[in-house]
PQR file with spaces between the fields and no chain letter, atoms N, CA, C, O and H, PARSE charges and radii, in Angstrom:
ATOM       1  N    UNK     1      -8.385  -33.297   -7.614 -0.4000 1.5000
ATOM       2  CA   UNK     1      -7.426  -33.899   -6.720 -0.0000 2.0000
ATOM       3  C    UNK     1      -6.056  -33.234   -6.873  0.5500 1.7000
ATOM       4  O    UNK     1      -5.618  -32.504   -5.984 -0.5500 1.4000
ATOM       5  N    UNK     2      -5.382  -33.485   -7.995 -0.4000 1.5000
ATOM       6  CA   UNK     2      -4.068  -32.892   -8.186 -0.0000 2.0000
ATOM       7  C    UNK     2      -4.178  -31.539   -8.855  0.5500 1.7000
ATOM       8  O    UNK     2      -5.226  -31.176   -9.390 -0.5500 1.4000
ATOM       9  H    UNK     2      -5.738  -34.078   -8.717  0.4000 1.0000
ATOM      10  N    UNK     3      -3.080  -30.796   -8.818 -0.4000 1.5000
ATOM      11  CA   UNK     3      -3.059  -29.495   -9.482 -0.0000 2.0000
ATOM      12  C    UNK     3      -2.937  -29.678  -10.984  0.5500 1.7000
ATOM      13  O    UNK     3      -2.920  -30.802  -11.485 -0.5500 1.4000
ATOM      14  H    UNK     3      -2.229  -31.091   -8.384  0.4000 1.0000
ATOM      15  N    UNK     4      -2.855  -28.577  -11.688 -0.4000 1.5000
ATOM      16  CA   UNK     4      -2.709  -28.642  -13.131 -0.0000 2.0000
ATOM      17  C    UNK     4      -1.388  -27.998  -13.515  0.5500 1.7000
ATOM      18  O    UNK     4      -1.358  -26.835  -13.918 -0.5500 1.4000
ATOM      19  H    UNK     4      -2.869  -27.663  -11.281  0.4000 1.0000
ATOM      20  N    UNK     5      -0.292  -28.746  -13.394 -0.4000 1.5000
ATOM      21  CA   UNK     5       1.019  -28.163  -13.672 -0.0000 2.0000
ATOM      22  C    UNK     5       1.159  -27.678  -15.107  0.5500 1.7000
ATOM      23  O    UNK     5       1.935  -26.758  -15.364 -0.5500 1.4000
ATOM      24  H    UNK     5      -0.316  -29.691  -13.067  0.4000 1.0000
ATOM      25  N    UNK     6       0.431  -28.271  -16.052 -0.4000 1.5000
ATOM      26  CA   UNK     6       0.543  -27.814  -17.435 -0.0000 2.0000
ATOM      27  C    UNK     6       0.026  -26.388  -17.579  0.5500 1.7000
ATOM      28  O    UNK     6       0.538  -25.626  -18.400 -0.5500 1.4000
ATOM      29  H    UNK     6      -0.199  -29.019  -15.843  0.4000 1.0000
ATOM      30  N    UNK     7      -0.970  -26.021  -16.802 -0.4000 1.5000
ATOM      31  CA   UNK     7      -1.493  -24.657  -16.864 -0.0000 2.0000
ATOM      32  C    UNK     7      -0.423  -23.663  -16.434  0.5500 1.7000
ATOM      33  O    UNK     7      -0.220  -22.649  -17.102 -0.5500 1.4000
ATOM      34  H    UNK     7      -1.386  -26.639  -16.136  0.4000 1.0000
ATOM      35  N    UNK     8       0.274  -23.943  -15.313 -0.4000 1.5000
ATOM      36  CA   UNK     8       1.294  -23.015  -14.864 -0.0000 2.0000
ATOM      37  C    UNK     8       2.436  -22.932  -15.851  0.5500 1.7000
ATOM      38  O    UNK     8       2.957  -21.846  -16.104 -0.5500 1.4000
ATOM      39  H    UNK     8       0.109  -24.767  -14.770  0.4000 1.0000
ATOM      40  N    UNK     9       2.836  -24.062  -16.414 -0.4000 1.5000
ATOM      41  CA   UNK     9       3.926  -24.047  -17.387 -0.0000 2.0000
ATOM      42  C    UNK     9       3.524  -23.215  -18.603  0.5500 1.7000
ATOM      43  O    UNK     9       4.332  -22.454  -19.134 -0.5500 1.4000
ATOM      44  H    UNK     9       2.413  -24.944  -16.208  0.4000 1.0000
ATOM      45  N    UNK    10       2.282  -23.361  -19.036 -0.4000 1.5000
ATOM      46  CA   UNK    10       1.814  -22.591  -20.183 -0.0000 2.0000
ATOM      47  C    UNK    10       1.792  -21.106  -19.857  0.5500 1.7000
ATOM      48  O    UNK    10       2.161  -20.282  -20.693 -0.5500 1.4000
ATOM      49  H    UNK    10       1.625  -23.979  -18.604  0.4000 1.0000
ATOM      50  N    UNK    11       1.366  -20.762  -18.663 -0.4000 1.5000
ATOM      51  CA   UNK    11       1.329  -19.353  -18.276 -0.0000 2.0000
ATOM      52  C    UNK    11       2.732  -18.770  -18.269  0.5500 1.7000
ATOM      53  O    UNK    11       2.942  -17.649  -18.734 -0.5500 1.4000
ATOM      54  H    UNK    11       1.065  -21.432  -17.984  0.4000 1.0000
ATOM      55  N    UNK    12       3.704  -19.528  -17.739 -0.4000 1.5000
ATOM      56  CA   UNK    12       5.073  -19.038  -17.707 -0.0000 2.0000
ATOM      57  C    UNK    12       5.614  -18.879  -19.115  0.5500 1.7000
ATOM      58  O    UNK    12       6.275  -17.885  -19.416 -0.5500 1.4000
ATOM      59  H    UNK    12       3.534  -20.439  -17.362  0.4000 1.0000
ATOM      60  N    UNK    13       5.346  -19.838  -19.977 -0.4000 1.5000
ATOM      61  CA   UNK    13       5.840  -19.800  -21.340 -0.0000 2.0000
ATOM      62  C    UNK    13       5.250  -18.624  -22.107  0.5500 1.7000
ATOM      63  O    UNK    13       5.949  -17.982  -22.891 -0.5500 1.4000
ATOM      64  H    UNK    13       4.810  -20.646  -19.733  0.4000 1.0000
ATOM      65  N    UNK    14       3.969  -18.335  -21.887 -0.4000 1.5000
ATOM      66  CA   UNK    14       3.291  -17.281  -22.621 -0.0000 2.0000
ATOM      67  C    UNK    14       3.271  -15.947  -21.878  0.5500 1.7000
ATOM      68  O    UNK    14       2.578  -15.021  -22.298 -0.5500 1.4000
ATOM      69  H    UNK    14       3.401  -18.856  -21.250  0.4000 1.0000
ATOM      70  N    UNK    15       4.017  -15.835  -20.789 -0.4000 1.5000
ATOM      71  CA   UNK    15       4.019  -14.603  -19.997 -0.0000 2.0000
ATOM      72  C    UNK    15       4.533  -13.449  -20.844  0.5500 1.7000
ATOM      73  O    UNK    15       5.519  -13.603  -21.565 -0.5500 1.4000
ATOM      74  H    UNK    15       4.580  -16.588  -20.448  0.4000 1.0000
ATOM      75  N    UNK    16       3.884  -12.307  -20.765 -0.4000 1.5000
ATOM      76  CA   UNK    16       4.355  -11.130  -21.510 -0.0000 2.0000
ATOM      77  C    UNK    16       5.756  -10.725  -21.060  0.5500 1.7000
ATOM      78  O    UNK    16       6.163  -10.987  -19.928 -0.5500 1.4000
ATOM      79  H    UNK    16       3.083  -12.182  -20.179  0.4000 1.0000
ATOM      80  N    UNK    17       6.471  -10.091  -21.954 -0.4000 1.5000
ATOM      81  CA   UNK    17       7.821   -9.618  -21.651 -0.0000 2.0000
ATOM      82  C    UNK    17       7.823   -8.725  -20.412  0.5500 1.7000
ATOM      83  O    UNK    17       8.773   -8.757  -19.629 -0.5500 1.4000
ATOM      84  H    UNK    17       6.141   -9.878  -22.874  0.4000 1.0000
ATOM      85  N    UNK    18       6.774   -7.933  -20.229 -0.4000 1.5000
ATOM      86  CA   UNK    18       6.713   -7.022  -19.082 -0.0000 2.0000
ATOM      87  C    UNK    18       6.777   -7.788  -17.763  0.5500 1.7000
ATOM      88  O    UNK    18       7.376   -7.303  -16.804 -0.5500 1.4000
ATOM      89  H    UNK    18       6.003   -7.907  -20.865  0.4000 1.0000
ATOM      90  N    UNK    19       6.169   -8.979  -17.695 -0.4000 1.5000
ATOM      91  CA   UNK    19       6.220   -9.776  -16.471 -0.0000 2.0000
ATOM      92  C    UNK    19       7.657  -10.160  -16.141  0.5500 1.7000
ATOM      93  O    UNK    19       8.072  -10.099  -14.984 -0.5500 1.4000
ATOM      94  H    UNK    19       5.682   -9.374  -18.475  0.4000 1.0000
ATOM      95  N    UNK    20       8.414  -10.556  -17.160 -0.4000 1.5000
ATOM      96  CA   UNK    20       9.811  -10.927  -16.943 -0.0000 2.0000
ATOM      97  C    UNK    20      10.626   -9.729  -16.478  0.5500 1.7000
ATOM      98  O    UNK    20      11.440   -9.837  -15.560 -0.5500 1.4000
ATOM      99  H    UNK    20       8.077  -10.606  -18.100  0.4000 1.0000
ATOM     100  N    UNK    21      10.404   -8.598  -17.113 -0.4000 1.5000
ATOM     101  CA   UNK    21      11.136   -7.381  -16.742 -0.0000 2.0000
ATOM     102  C    UNK    21      10.774   -6.933  -15.323  0.5500 1.7000
ATOM     103  O    UNK    21      11.638   -6.482  -14.571 -0.5500 1.4000
ATOM     104  H    UNK    21       9.744   -8.510  -17.858  0.4000 1.0000
ATOM     105  N    UNK    22       9.491   -7.059  -14.962 -0.4000 1.5000
ATOM     106  CA   UNK    22       9.042   -6.671  -13.629 -0.0000 2.0000
ATOM     107  C    UNK    22       9.703   -7.550  -12.578  0.5500 1.7000
ATOM     108  O    UNK    22      10.162   -7.056  -11.548 -0.5500 1.4000
ATOM     109  H    UNK    22       8.789   -7.425  -15.573  0.4000 1.0000
ATOM     110  N    UNK    23       9.751   -8.871  -12.842 -0.4000 1.5000
ATOM     111  CA   UNK    23      10.406   -9.784  -11.902 -0.0000 2.0000
ATOM     112  C    UNK    23      11.878   -9.427  -11.726  0.5500 1.7000
ATOM     113  O    UNK    23      12.393   -9.444  -10.608 -0.5500 1.4000
ATOM     114  H    UNK    23       9.377   -9.272  -13.679  0.4000 1.0000
ATOM     115  N    UNK    24      12.556   -9.104  -12.828 -0.4000 1.5000
ATOM     116  CA   UNK    24      13.974   -8.735  -12.752 -0.0000 2.0000
ATOM     117  C    UNK    24      14.158   -7.487  -11.893  0.5500 1.7000
ATOM     118  O    UNK    24      15.072   -7.423  -11.071 -0.5500 1.4000
ATOM     119  H    UNK    24      12.138   -9.090  -13.736  0.4000 1.0000
ATOM     120  N    UNK    25      13.287   -6.494  -12.086 -0.4000 1.5000
ATOM     121  CA   UNK    25      13.384   -5.261  -11.297 -0.0000 2.0000
ATOM     122  C    UNK    25      13.124   -5.538   -9.813  0.5500 1.7000
ATOM     123  O    UNK    25      13.827   -5.019   -8.946 -0.5500 1.4000
ATOM     124  H    UNK    25      12.545   -6.546  -12.753  0.4000 1.0000
ATOM     125  N    UNK    26      12.110   -6.361   -9.530 -0.4000 1.5000
ATOM     126  CA   UNK    26      11.801   -6.675   -8.133 -0.0000 2.0000
ATOM     127  C    UNK    26      12.916   -7.466   -7.460  0.5500 1.7000
ATOM     128  O    UNK    26      13.276   -7.196   -6.314 -0.5500 1.4000
ATOM     129  H    UNK    26      11.539   -6.783  -10.235  0.4000 1.0000
ATOM     130  N    UNK    27      13.461   -8.449   -8.182 -0.4000 1.5000
ATOM     131  CA   UNK    27      14.554   -9.244   -7.610 -0.0000 2.0000
ATOM     132  C    UNK    27      15.756   -8.360   -7.309  0.5500 1.7000
ATOM     133  O    UNK    27      16.408   -8.523   -6.278 -0.5500 1.4000
ATOM     134  H    UNK    27      13.168   -8.668   -9.113  0.4000 1.0000
ATOM     135  N    UNK    28      16.048   -7.430   -8.201 -0.4000 1.5000
ATOM     136  CA   UNK    28      17.161   -6.511   -7.952 -0.0000 2.0000
ATOM     137  C    UNK    28      16.866   -5.645   -6.724  0.5500 1.7000
ATOM     138  O    UNK    28      17.691   -5.537   -5.817 -0.5500 1.4000
ATOM     139  H    UNK    28      15.518   -7.297   -9.039  0.4000 1.0000
ATOM     140  N    UNK    29      15.689   -5.035   -6.709 -0.4000 1.5000
ATOM     141  CA   UNK    29      15.339   -4.118   -5.627 -0.0000 2.0000
ATOM     142  C    UNK    29      15.330   -4.811   -4.277  0.5500 1.7000
ATOM     143  O    UNK    29      15.690   -4.204   -3.268 -0.5500 1.4000
ATOM     144  H    UNK    29      15.019   -5.123   -7.446  0.4000 1.0000
ATOM     145  N    UNK    30      14.926   -6.071   -4.244 -0.4000 1.5000
ATOM     146  CA   UNK    30      14.865   -6.797   -2.977 -0.0000 2.0000
ATOM     147  C    UNK    30      16.243   -6.941   -2.337  0.5500 1.7000
ATOM     148  O    UNK    30      16.361   -6.991   -1.112 -0.5500 1.4000
ATOM     149  H    UNK    30      14.634   -6.565   -5.063  0.4000 1.0000
ATOM     150  N    UNK    31      17.279   -7.008   -3.163 -0.4000 1.5000
ATOM     151  CA   UNK    31      18.622   -7.186   -2.611 -0.0000 2.0000
ATOM     152  C    UNK    31      19.487   -5.942   -2.659  0.5500 1.7000
ATOM     153  O    UNK    31      20.663   -5.995   -2.301 -0.5500 1.4000
ATOM     154  H    UNK    31      17.183   -6.968   -4.158  0.4000 1.0000
ATOM     155  N    UNK    32      18.932   -4.833   -3.092 -0.4000 1.5000
ATOM     156  CA   UNK    32      19.719   -3.616   -3.270 -0.0000 2.0000
ATOM     157  C    UNK    32      19.372   -2.587   -2.187  0.5500 1.7000
ATOM     158  O    UNK    32      18.245   -2.096   -2.124 -0.5500 1.4000
ATOM     159  H    UNK    32      17.976   -4.790   -3.383  0.4000 1.0000
ATOM     160  N    UNK    33      20.339   -2.276   -1.353 -0.4000 1.5000
ATOM     161  CA   UNK    33      20.117   -1.310   -0.281 -0.0000 2.0000
ATOM     162  C    UNK    33      19.748    0.067   -0.844  0.5500 1.7000
ATOM     163  O    UNK    33      18.897    0.755   -0.281 -0.5500 1.4000
ATOM     164  H    UNK    33      21.254   -2.675   -1.405  0.4000 1.0000
ATOM     165  N    UNK    34      20.375    0.465   -1.936 -0.4000 1.5000
ATOM     166  CA   UNK    34      20.068    1.773   -2.525 -0.0000 2.0000
ATOM     167  C    UNK    34      18.625    1.845   -2.988  0.5500 1.7000
ATOM     168  O    UNK    34      17.962    2.864   -2.794 -0.5500 1.4000
ATOM     169  H    UNK    34      21.066   -0.094   -2.392  0.4000 1.0000
ATOM     170  N    UNK    35      18.129    0.774   -3.597 -0.4000 1.5000
ATOM     171  CA   UNK    35      16.746    0.762   -4.073 -0.0000 2.0000
ATOM     172  C    UNK    35      15.752    0.809   -2.918  0.5500 1.7000
ATOM     173  O    UNK    35      14.660    1.361   -3.056 -0.5500 1.4000
ATOM     174  H    UNK    35      18.667   -0.054   -3.754  0.4000 1.0000
ATOM     175  N    UNK    36      16.122    0.240   -1.800 -0.4000 1.5000
ATOM     176  CA   UNK    36      15.202    0.184   -0.666 -0.0000 2.0000
ATOM     177  C    UNK    36      15.294    1.402    0.239  0.5500 1.7000
ATOM     178  O    UNK    36      14.516    1.531    1.184 -0.5500 1.4000
ATOM     179  H    UNK    36      17.009   -0.208   -1.688  0.4000 1.0000
ATOM     180  N    UNK    37      16.240    2.302   -0.040 -0.4000 1.5000
ATOM     181  CA   UNK    37      16.412    3.494    0.778 -0.0000 2.0000
ATOM     182  C    UNK    37      15.783    4.689    0.075  0.5500 1.7000
ATOM     183  O    UNK    37      16.222    5.071   -1.010 -0.5500 1.4000
ATOM     184  H    UNK    37      16.873    2.197   -0.808  0.4000 1.0000
ATOM     185  N    UNK    38      14.751    5.288    0.686 -0.4000 1.5000
ATOM     186  CA   UNK    38      14.092    6.449    0.062 -0.0000 2.0000
ATOM     187  C    UNK    38      15.084    7.582   -0.188  0.5500 1.7000
ATOM     188  O    UNK    38      15.912    7.903    0.665 -0.5500 1.4000
ATOM     189  H    UNK    38      14.394    4.978    1.568  0.4000 1.0000
ATOM     190  N    UNK    39      14.983    8.174   -1.364 -0.4000 1.5000
ATOM     191  CA   UNK    39      15.812    9.319   -1.693 -0.0000 2.0000
ATOM     192  C    UNK    39      17.186    8.966   -2.248  0.5500 1.7000
ATOM     193  O    UNK    39      17.936    9.856   -2.649 -0.5500 1.4000
ATOM     194  H    UNK    39      14.311    7.913   -2.056  0.4000 1.0000
ATOM     195  N    UNK    40      17.528    7.674   -2.277 -0.4000 1.5000
ATOM     196  CA   UNK    40      18.824    7.263   -2.799 -0.0000 2.0000
ATOM     197  C    UNK    40      18.598    6.656   -4.180  0.5500 1.7000
ATOM     198  O    UNK    40      17.734    5.794   -4.342 -0.5500 1.4000
ATOM     199  H    UNK    40      16.919    6.950   -1.951  0.4000 1.0000
ATOM     200  N    UNK    41      19.348    7.086   -5.153 -0.4000 1.5000
ATOM     201  CA   UNK    41      19.176    6.571   -6.512 -0.0000 2.0000
ATOM     202  C    UNK    41      20.024    5.340   -6.759  0.5500 1.7000
ATOM     203  O    UNK    41      21.082    5.170   -6.154 -0.5500 1.4000
ATOM     204  H    UNK    41      20.050    7.786   -5.021  0.4000 1.0000
ATOM     205  N    UNK    42      19.558    4.493   -7.643 -0.4000 1.5000
ATOM     206  CA   UNK    42      20.296    3.307   -8.055 -0.0000 2.0000
ATOM     207  C    UNK    42      20.192    3.212   -9.567  0.5500 1.7000
ATOM     208  O    UNK    42      19.101    3.010  -10.099 -0.5500 1.4000
ATOM     209  H    UNK    42      18.698    4.631   -8.134  0.4000 1.0000
ATOM     210  N    UNK    43      21.295    3.354  -10.256 -0.4000 1.5000
ATOM     211  CA   UNK    43      21.290    3.355  -11.712 -0.0000 2.0000
ATOM     212  C    UNK    43      20.769    2.028  -12.271  0.5500 1.7000
ATOM     213  O    UNK    43      19.989    2.020  -13.224 -0.5500 1.4000
ATOM     214  H    UNK    43      22.181    3.518   -9.823  0.4000 1.0000
ATOM     215  N    UNK    44      21.193    0.921  -11.690 -0.4000 1.5000
ATOM     216  CA   UNK    44      20.733   -0.387  -12.171 -0.0000 2.0000
ATOM     217  C    UNK    44      19.232   -0.536  -11.975  0.5500 1.7000
ATOM     218  O    UNK    44      18.530   -0.994  -12.877 -0.5500 1.4000
ATOM     219  H    UNK    44      21.827    0.928  -10.917  0.4000 1.0000
ATOM     220  N    UNK    45      18.736   -0.154  -10.803 -0.4000 1.5000
ATOM     221  CA   UNK    45      17.308   -0.228  -10.535 -0.0000 2.0000
ATOM     222  C    UNK    45      16.509    0.633  -11.488  0.5500 1.7000
ATOM     223  O    UNK    45      15.445    0.228  -11.955 -0.5500 1.4000
ATOM     224  H    UNK    45      19.306    0.218  -10.071  0.4000 1.0000
ATOM     225  N    UNK    46      17.015    1.815  -11.778 -0.4000 1.5000
ATOM     226  CA   UNK    46      16.326    2.712  -12.707 -0.0000 2.0000
ATOM     227  C    UNK    46      16.321    2.139  -14.119  0.5500 1.7000
ATOM     228  O    UNK    46      15.323    2.261  -14.830 -0.5500 1.4000
ATOM     229  H    UNK    46      17.880    2.144  -11.398  0.4000 1.0000
ATOM     230  N    UNK    47      17.422    1.514  -14.535 -0.4000 1.5000
ATOM     231  CA   UNK    47      17.482    0.887  -15.863 -0.0000 2.0000
ATOM     232  C    UNK    47      16.496   -0.269  -15.961  0.5500 1.7000
ATOM     233  O    UNK    47      15.815   -0.427  -16.975 -0.5500 1.4000
ATOM     234  H    UNK    47      18.233    1.415  -13.958  0.4000 1.0000
ATOM     235  N    UNK    48      16.420   -1.074  -14.909 -0.4000 1.5000
ATOM     236  CA   UNK    48      15.486   -2.200  -14.906 -0.0000 2.0000
ATOM     237  C    UNK    48      14.045   -1.702  -14.950  0.5500 1.7000
ATOM     238  O    UNK    48      13.205   -2.288  -15.634 -0.5500 1.4000
ATOM     239  H    UNK    48      16.973   -0.945  -14.086  0.4000 1.0000
ATOM     240  N    UNK    49      13.758   -0.634  -14.229 -0.4000 1.5000
ATOM     241  CA   UNK    49      12.411   -0.070  -14.244 -0.0000 2.0000
ATOM     242  C    UNK    49      12.064    0.487  -15.625  0.5500 1.7000
ATOM     243  O    UNK    49      10.942    0.302  -16.098 -0.5500 1.4000
ATOM     244  H    UNK    49      14.440   -0.159  -13.673  0.4000 1.0000
ATOM     245  N    UNK    50      13.009    1.164  -16.276 -0.4000 1.5000
ATOM     246  CA   UNK    50      12.771    1.655  -17.636 -0.0000 2.0000
ATOM     247  C    UNK    50      12.542    0.495  -18.604  0.5500 1.7000
ATOM     248  O    UNK    50      11.690    0.584  -19.488 -0.5500 1.4000
ATOM     249  H    UNK    50      13.920    1.314  -15.891  0.4000 1.0000
ATOM     250  N    UNK    51      13.294   -0.586  -18.444 -0.4000 1.5000
ATOM     251  CA   UNK    51      13.110   -1.760  -19.308 -0.0000 2.0000
ATOM     252  C    UNK    51      11.711   -2.335  -19.111  0.5500 1.7000
ATOM     253  O    UNK    51      11.053   -2.726  -20.075 -0.5500 1.4000
ATOM     254  H    UNK    51      13.987   -0.659  -17.727  0.4000 1.0000
ATOM     255  N    UNK    52      11.255   -2.387  -17.852 -0.4000 1.5000
ATOM     256  CA   UNK    52       9.894   -2.868  -17.577 -0.0000 2.0000
ATOM     257  C    UNK    52       8.857   -1.949  -18.236  0.5500 1.7000
ATOM     258  O    UNK    52       7.920   -2.431  -18.873 -0.5500 1.4000
ATOM     259  H    UNK    52      11.789   -2.069  -17.068  0.4000 1.0000
ATOM     260  N    UNK    53       9.021   -0.644  -18.086 -0.4000 1.5000
ATOM     261  CA   UNK    53       8.052    0.297  -18.647 -0.0000 2.0000
ATOM     262  C    UNK    53       7.974    0.162  -20.171  0.5500 1.7000
ATOM     263  O    UNK    53       6.883    0.210  -20.740 -0.5500 1.4000
ATOM     264  H    UNK    53       9.783   -0.253  -17.568  0.4000 1.0000
ATOM     265  N    UNK    54       9.116   -0.006  -20.829 -0.4000 1.5000
ATOM     266  CA   UNK    54       9.132   -0.180  -22.282 -0.0000 2.0000
ATOM     267  C    UNK    54       8.467   -1.502  -22.672  0.5500 1.7000
ATOM     268  O    UNK    54       7.698   -1.544  -23.632 -0.5500 1.4000
ATOM     269  H    UNK    54      10.002   -0.045  -20.367  0.4000 1.0000
ATOM     270  N    UNK    55       8.752   -2.567  -21.948 -0.4000 1.5000
ATOM     271  CA   UNK    55       8.135   -3.869  -22.241 -0.0000 2.0000
ATOM     272  C    UNK    55       6.626   -3.807  -22.029  0.5500 1.7000
ATOM     273  O    UNK    55       5.867   -4.401  -22.795 -0.5500 1.4000
ATOM     274  H    UNK    55       9.378   -2.533  -21.168  0.4000 1.0000
ATOM     275  N    UNK    56       6.191   -3.096  -21.001 -0.4000 1.5000
ATOM     276  CA   UNK    56       4.756   -2.960  -20.733 -0.0000 2.0000
ATOM     277  C    UNK    56       4.078   -2.211  -21.876  0.5500 1.7000
ATOM     278  O    UNK    56       2.977   -2.571  -22.293 -0.5500 1.4000
ATOM     279  H    UNK    56       6.808   -2.614  -20.379  0.4000 1.0000
ATOM     280  N    UNK    57       4.741   -1.163  -22.386 -0.4000 1.5000
ATOM     281  CA   UNK    57       4.188   -0.431  -23.537 -0.0000 2.0000
ATOM     282  C    UNK    57       4.077   -1.353  -24.751  0.5500 1.7000
ATOM     283  O    UNK    57       3.071   -1.331  -25.460 -0.5500 1.4000
ATOM     284  H    UNK    57       5.636   -0.870  -22.048  0.4000 1.0000
ATOM     285  N    UNK    58       5.105   -2.157  -24.987 -0.4000 1.5000
ATOM     286  CA   UNK    58       5.086   -3.077  -26.124 -0.0000 2.0000
ATOM     287  C    UNK    58       3.986   -4.126  -25.957  0.5500 1.7000
ATOM     288  O    UNK    58       3.288   -4.455  -26.917 -0.5500 1.4000
ATOM     289  H    UNK    58       5.922   -2.175  -24.411  0.4000 1.0000
ATOM     290  N    UNK    59       3.832   -4.652  -24.733 -0.4000 1.5000
ATOM     291  CA   UNK    59       2.784   -5.647  -24.477 -0.0000 2.0000
ATOM     292  C    UNK    59       1.402   -5.045  -24.722  0.5500 1.7000
ATOM     293  O    UNK    59       0.536   -5.695  -25.308 -0.5500 1.4000
ATOM     294  H    UNK    59       4.399   -4.385  -23.954  0.4000 1.0000
ATOM     295  N    UNK    60       1.195   -3.802  -24.273 -0.4000 1.5000
ATOM     296  CA   UNK    60      -0.112   -3.159  -24.461 -0.0000 2.0000
ATOM     297  C    UNK    60      -0.399   -2.897  -25.932  0.5500 1.7000
ATOM     298  O    UNK    60      -1.540   -3.019  -26.377 -0.5500 1.4000
ATOM     299  H    UNK    60       1.898   -3.274  -23.798  0.4000 1.0000
ATOM     300  N    UNK    61       0.633   -2.538  -26.683 -0.4000 1.5000
ATOM     301  CA   UNK    61       0.431   -2.234  -28.102 -0.0000 2.0000
ATOM     302  C    UNK    61       0.416   -3.489  -28.961  0.5500 1.7000
ATOM     303  O    UNK    61       0.049   -3.445  -30.135 -0.5500 1.4000
ATOM     304  H    UNK    61       1.560   -2.439  -26.321  0.4000 1.0000
ATOM     305  N    UNK    62       0.819   -4.615  -28.362 -0.4000 1.5000
ATOM     306  CA   UNK    62       0.841   -5.863  -29.110 -0.0000 2.0000
ATOM     307  C    UNK    62       2.011   -5.952  -30.070  0.5500 1.7000
ATOM     308  O    UNK    62       2.069   -6.853  -30.906 -0.5500 1.4000
ATOM     309  H    UNK    62       1.117   -4.650  -27.409  0.4000 1.0000
ATOM     310  N    UNK    63       2.945   -5.015  -29.950 -0.4000 1.5000
ATOM     311  CA   UNK    63       4.086   -4.989  -30.860 -0.0000 2.0000
ATOM     312  C    UNK    63       5.267   -5.787  -30.347  0.5500 1.7000
ATOM     313  O    UNK    63       5.382   -6.073  -29.155 -0.5500 1.4000
ATOM     314  H    UNK    63       2.897   -4.283  -29.271  0.4000 1.0000
ATOM     315  N    UNK    64       6.130   -6.136  -31.266 -0.4000 1.5000
ATOM     316  CA   UNK    64       7.377   -6.793  -30.907 -0.0000 2.0000
ATOM     317  C    UNK    64       8.468   -5.738  -30.910  0.5500 1.7000
ATOM     318  O    UNK    64       8.291   -4.641  -31.440 -0.5500 1.4000
ATOM     319  H    UNK    64       6.037   -5.904  -32.234  0.4000 1.0000
ATOM     320  N    UNK    65       9.609   -6.090  -30.305 -0.4000 1.5000
ATOM     321  CA   UNK    65      10.732   -5.171  -30.222 -0.0000 2.0000
ATOM     322  C    UNK    65      11.024   -4.583  -31.540  0.5500 1.7000
ATOM     323  O    UNK    65      11.946   -3.778  -31.665 -0.5500 1.4000
ATOM     324  H    UNK    65       9.753   -6.981  -29.875  0.4000 1.0000
């Protein structure tokens, strides 16, 4: 009948760091004209993407910062 809100809360709480970094990069890119324009660089967008890539590597290796 009803949903299972505890499951979603648990998923959010246990989400890998890479998920958080990916969301930050996407939220930035969605509002950044430079990020959405092909061939135009955005330093902030690039930094967020690098942070995501590093977090993804850490998540895959199971290591902490």
